[in-house]
C-alpha positions in Angstrom: -32.2 -34.5 -41.7 -32.5 -36.9 -44.5 -34.3 -36.2 -47.8 -37.5 -37.7 -46.4 -37.3 -35.6 -43.2 -36.0 -38.4 -41.0 -33.3 -37.6 -38.3 -29.8 -38.5 -39.6 -27.9 -37.1 -36.7 -27.3 -34.1 -34.4 -24.7 -31.4 -34.8 -23.8 -29.9 -31.4 -21.8 -26.7 -31.1 -19.6 -26.0 -28.0 -20.7 -29.2 -26.3 -20.0 -29.9 -22.7 -20.4 -33.0 -20.5 -21.4 -33.1 -16.9 -18.9 -35.1 -14.7 -21.4 -36.8 -12.5 -18.8 -39.3 -11.1 -16.8 -36.3 -9.7 -19.9 -34.8 -8.2 -20.7 -38.2 -6.5 -17.1 -38.5 -5.2 -17.3 -34.9 -3.8 -20.6 -35.6 -2.1 -19.2 -38.7 -0.4 -16.2 -36.7 0.7 -18.6 -33.9 1.9 -17.1 -31.4 -0.5 -19.5 -28.7 -1.7 -18.6 -27.1 -5.1 -20.6 -24.9 -7.5 -22.3 -27.1 -10.2 -20.5 -25.1 -12.9 -17.2 -26.7 -11.8 -18.5 -30.2 -12.9 -19.1 -29.2 -16.6 -16.2 -30.1 -18.9 -15.8 -28.8 -22.5 -15.8 -31.5 -25.2 -12.8 -30.7 -27.5 -13.7 -29.2 -30.8 -16.2 -26.5 -31.9 -18.6 -29.1 -33.4 -19.7 -32.5 -32.4 -21.7 -34.7 -34.7 -23.7 -37.7 -33.4 -25.0 -40.1 -35.9 -28.7 -41.1 -35.4 -27.8 -44.8 -35.2 -25.4 -44.1 -32.3 -28.0 -42.2 -30.1 -29.4 -44.4 -27.3 -30.6 -41.7 -25.0 -30.5 -38.0 -25.1 -30.3 -35.7 -22.0 -30.1 -32.1 -23.0 -30.0 -28.9 -21.0 -30.7 -25.4 -22.3 -30.5 -22.4 -20.0 -32.7 -19.4 -21.0 -31.3 -15.9 -20.4 -32.6 -14.8 -17.0 -34.8 -11.9 -18.4 -36.4 -14.3 -20.9 -37.1 -16.9 -18.2 -38.6 -14.3 -15.8 -40.9 -13.0 -18.6 -42.0 -16.6 -19.5 -42.7 -17.4 -15.8 -44.7 -14.2 -15.4 -46.9 -15.0 -18.4 -47.3 -18.6 -17.3 -48.4 -17.6 -13.8 -50.8 -15.0 -15.2 -52.3 -17.6 -17.6 -52.7 -20.2 -14.7 -54.1 -17.8 -12.1 -55.9 -15.2 -14.2 -54.2 -12.5 -12.1 -52.8 -9.8 -14.5 -49.4 -8.0 -14.0 -47.7 -10.7 -12.0 -44.1 -9.8 -11.2 -41.6 -12.7 -10.9 -38.2 -11.9 -9.4 -35.1 -13.8 -8.6 -34.1 -14.2 -5.0 -30.4 -14.7 -5.7 -27.9 -13.5 -8.2 -26.2 -16.9 -8.3 -26.5 -18.4 -11.8 -27.7 -22.0 -12.0 -24.3 -23.1 -13.3 -22.7 -21.8 -10.1 -25.3 -23.2 -7.6 -24.0 -25.8 -5.1 -25.3 -29.3 -5.9 -27.5 -30.7 -3.1 -26.2 -33.7 -1.2 -28.0 -37.0 -1.9 
């Protein structure tokens, strides 16, 4: 942040990039892999992107499973008015290991 509160840049820690071209190639070849295999580490512990270099920004943040379930329970209760809603996962497969759907 600049002295006037304007965005000067972003500092990312342990950044990764999604290799969409590899996913597309595997889809064409009818190869199904877990989504986690398409994420590649960007070398270095920190990555700084200056504000003037940012064109678009596509971020992903995964909540811990228990936090997500608690959030969903509260949201469903607030929308329906039904107290004590229990939200459970149907599978133990993390999102990062889920198989990407074919286009």
